[in-house]
C-alpha positions, 0 to 999 in steps of 0.5 A: 067914295063916300060912305053915303054910296058907295053901292050907287056908283055902280051903277055911274059905272059906264058913265065914269069908269076908264075902259080898262078900269077895274072898281074895288068894294069895301063893306061894312059888313059881310053881306052886301047882296045889291053889290053883285047884281047892279054890277052885273046889271051894268056889264061889270064882272066880279072877279074876286069876292073875299069876307073877313071877320076879326074881334076887335074893340071898342075901348071907351064908351065915346067910341063905340057911340062912334061905331055904333052911329056909323054902323046905324045902330043903337049903343047902349049904356046898360050893354057897354056896362055889362059887357065892356072889359079892359080892352073896352067892348067887343064885337066883330069888325067885318069886311065884304070885298068885291073886285069887279071889270067891265067886261070885253065888249 
């Protein structure tokens, strides 16, 4: 699944998914409100939702820049200089996970 459109594929589940398929969404933030609504709109039910948040570290300035780019956040050298320690720059690694299935017909 591409990072560029994981929620947009939900709208195509009725045509793409096998009748007994399940859909697993893993998102980069703790809350992605459009996921349950889109699943409901295409006739799928949420079987479970989980959220995880752990302390992580970007070990180098280059890693910090890559992470910020991936998350559409601004990487600031001044933040790195002020907050990075021996393990690098601390940040919260977050995931929002949803498991769903097609509603029985």
